[in-house]
N, C-alpha and C positions, 0 to 999 in steps of 0.2 A: 433543560426541561426533563430529559430522561432521568437524570439523577434526582430531580425533585419528585417525579412520579414514584420512583423507587422508594424514596424516603417516606412518602405519604402512605404507601400501602404496607410498609413495615410497621407503621405506628398506630393504626386504627383497627379495632377488633371486628371480626366477622366470623361466620361459621366455617367449619372445616370437616373433612372426612376422616374417620378414625384410622383408616389404613393407608391413606395417601400421605406420606411423610413429606412431600413437597408442600410448602406452606401457601395456601390460597390467599387471595387478596386480603391484605390487612389483618391477618391473624395476629392476635396479641403476642408480642415478643417480650422477653425479659430485656430490659434496657440498661445501658451503661451511661457514661458521661454525665452522671448526676441526675438523670431523669428518673422519675418514679414509675414503676410498673403497676398494672392493675392487680386486683385480687387473684386472678388466675396465675400470676407469677409465683404465688405461694403454694400452689398445688404440687404434690409429689405424684407424678403421673407415669404409669408404666415403668417404674423403676425396678429393675431386676435385682434380687438379693438384698433388698433393704435400704440402700442409700444411693442418693444421686451425687456421685463424686465427680461429675463433669465440672471443668473449671477452665479458666483462661490458659491457653498454651504457655503464656509467659510465666504464669504462676506455678503450674505443675509440671511443665516440661522437664526441668532438671530432675525431679523426683521420678519421672518416667524413664530416666536414662538418656535423655536427649541433650546433646551438646548445644552450645550457643549457635554454632554453624548449622546444625540440623534444624533448630527452631527457625532460624532465618530462612532456610531453604523451604521448609514447610509453608511459611507465609508467602513465599514467592509462587508456589505451585498450586496452592489450594485456596478456595474461596467460594463466593456466591455464584450460583447459576440461576437464571430465571428468564421469564418471558413477560412482556407487558400487555399483550393483546391476544385474543379478545377479552381474556380475564387474566390478571396477574398470577404468577406462581413463582416461588423461590425455593431452591434447594441448595445442596452442597455439591462441589465438583472439584476435580484436580486435573492438572495437566497429565497427559498419558502418552508416554513414549517420546513425544516431541514437545517443544514449547509453543506449538500452534494448534494443538487439539486437546480436548478435554474428554474425560470419562465421567459419566453421571448416570442417574436413574432416568429411564426414558419417560416415565410418567410426568416429569417436570414439564415436558413439551406438549402434553395432551390434556384437554379438559376431560372430566368424567364421561362425557358423551362420546369421547373419541375424537372430537374435533381438534385439529392441530392449533397450537398457539404459535405466535410469531413475535417479532421485535424482541429477540432473545439476546442475552448478554452473559458474559463471565467477568467477575471482578476478583482478582487475587487479593488476599488480605495482607499484602506487604504494605509498609507505610506509604500512603499516597497511591496505592495500587490503582491502575487505570480501569475504567469500565470499557470492555472490549466487545464489539458486536460479534455474534456467532453467525456462521454461514449455515443456516438450516435449509438445505436444498436436497436435490436428488442424490448427492454424494454422502449426505449424513447417514451414518449407519445406526439404525435402530435394531433392537433384537428381533423385531418382527414388524410387519406393516401396521399392526395394531397391538403394540405391547401392552400387556396386562400388568397393572401395578402389583408388585410383590412376586411376580412370576420369574421364571428362568429367562424370559426374554425382555426383562425390564432393565435394559441398558441402552445407552446412547453414546456414541463417539462422534464428536462434532468439531468442526474446524473453526478457528478464530480468524477474523479478517486480517489480523496481524499477530505476530508472535509476542509472547511476554518476554521482553528483553531481559537477558541475564538469568532467566529461570532454567533450572535443570531438573526435569522430572525424575522421580524415584524409579529405579529399575524394577523389572519384573523377574521373578525367579521360577519359571515354569517347570524346571527340572527338579525342584524341591517342593514336594506337595505340602499343602497346609495340613497340620496334624492337630488332633484334639489335644488341648492343653497349651497350645502355642500362645505366648503373650502377644497382645495387640496394643497398638496406640491408634485410637480412632480420632480422626479430625473432622469436625463439622464447622460450617460457616457460622451459624448461630441458631441452635435448636430452640424451639418454642418452650416456654413454661419451665425453664430450668430453675433449680433452687437458688443457685448463685447468680449474682448480677455480674455480667461480663460485658465489657465494651464491645459493640458490634463490629469494630474494626479489627478485633483480635480473634483468631480462630479459637474454637472450643476443643479441648482435648479430654480424653479419658483413657485410662489403662484398664483393659479387660482381657478376656481369654476366649479362644475357640473352645466351645464345649462339645461340638460334634462336627467332624469333617466328613463330608459325603464322599464315599469311595466312587470315583468317576466311573469305574468299570461296572458299577451297579446302577448307574443313571443313564437313561436314554436321552437326557437333555444335552444340547450342544455346549452349554455352559457348565461350569462347576459352581458349587455353592457350599457354604458352611454356616453353622448355627453358633451364636455367641451369647454371652451375658452382658453385652454392651448396651447401655441405655440409649434409647432413641425416642424422639418426639417430633412434632412438626418441623419440617425443614432439615431433618437429619438425612433425608434421602440423598444418595450420591456421596456421602461422607467417605473419605479415604481411610482404608485400614492399612496400617504399616506394621511390619514385624521385622525382627532381625534374622538374617540368614548369613551365617559365617561372619557375624559382627556388623554386617551392612544392613541399613534400613532398606526394605524393599516394599513395593506396592502390592498388597495381597488381595484386596477386594474393595467393594463399595457396599454401604448399607442400602438395602432396598425395602425392607419391611420389618414391622415389629407387631406386638400385640395391640389391642385397642388402647391407644395411648392416653385417652382421657377417662377411662373407666376406673372408678375409685377402687375396684377390687384388685387392680394391678399395682397399687401403691406399695412398693417394696416387696412384692411377691417373690418367692423363691423361683429360681430358674426352672422352667418346666415347658418342654415342647408341647406336650399333650394339653397343658393348661393354658398355653398361649403366652406365657411369660418368657419370651424368647425373641431374639433379633436375628434376622437372616442377612447374609452378605453374599453377593456374587463374586466369584474369583476372577482375577485378572489373567488367568491362563485360558486355555481352550479357545472357544469361539471369540471371546472378547479380545484376546491377544491377537488372533488372526485378523479380526476386523480392524484393530488399531494399526497393525502393520500395513494392511492393505490401504487404509486411508492415508497413512503417512507417506506411502510410496506413490500415491495417486492412482491406486488400483481400482477405485470405484468410479 
């Protein structure tokens, strides 16, 4: 029944909030498996620097420098996160530090009113990946008691009721700061209104860059963050940012916000922080790393 409910609210259109990248109930999705998408599928929305080059991980993974083993590993550790009640919401997430906890955007778990959602789950996009319940309780670590979408406290580290067998999360490299110009591979479960049609069981990937890394010494926030030219639309929230450090893929951050993703003025607009044609990611170091380690060790 839970799987049926998930399929239903992925397939029927409803309204959404411009800055909430978690996808509310039934938002129109680009569809695969031979199904036709509605007219909104053809929109080019909030695409930075001219072109929506997001595509299936299987299609573009090799051109992004990913090996067959790395592609398989990505599918095991990343996927959908969502909640079914009192209103459905879906975003992206990835295993973080262990194979029994995920990192994602906190706003997936809250309605716009601030009311907590429940009946939450994670489903990795490995072939036949299981739908696993999340333990959203007093030990769940949100960036704050009332995390604000797109803010420095918009993160959640949540335990799974059981581990994802055989999955090995990507490591974090806290001693190697994110730098402007770093190449990124961003993984999302299935963003809304993409140009290309991608099967929903396959992760969506994009190669993009860090455009401005925030000097942590100049920020009063407990978390770190950086700006990118990565494209993001509904359900991109929580998408995993990977980068190579000394040749190894490491988990660098998660997508939390972008410009108004349905405003036609942002179709292909040049990267501009001032103009809003920009995507923001929270880094996996600082407070997020501390929280992940604490939850993994039972410290909450």
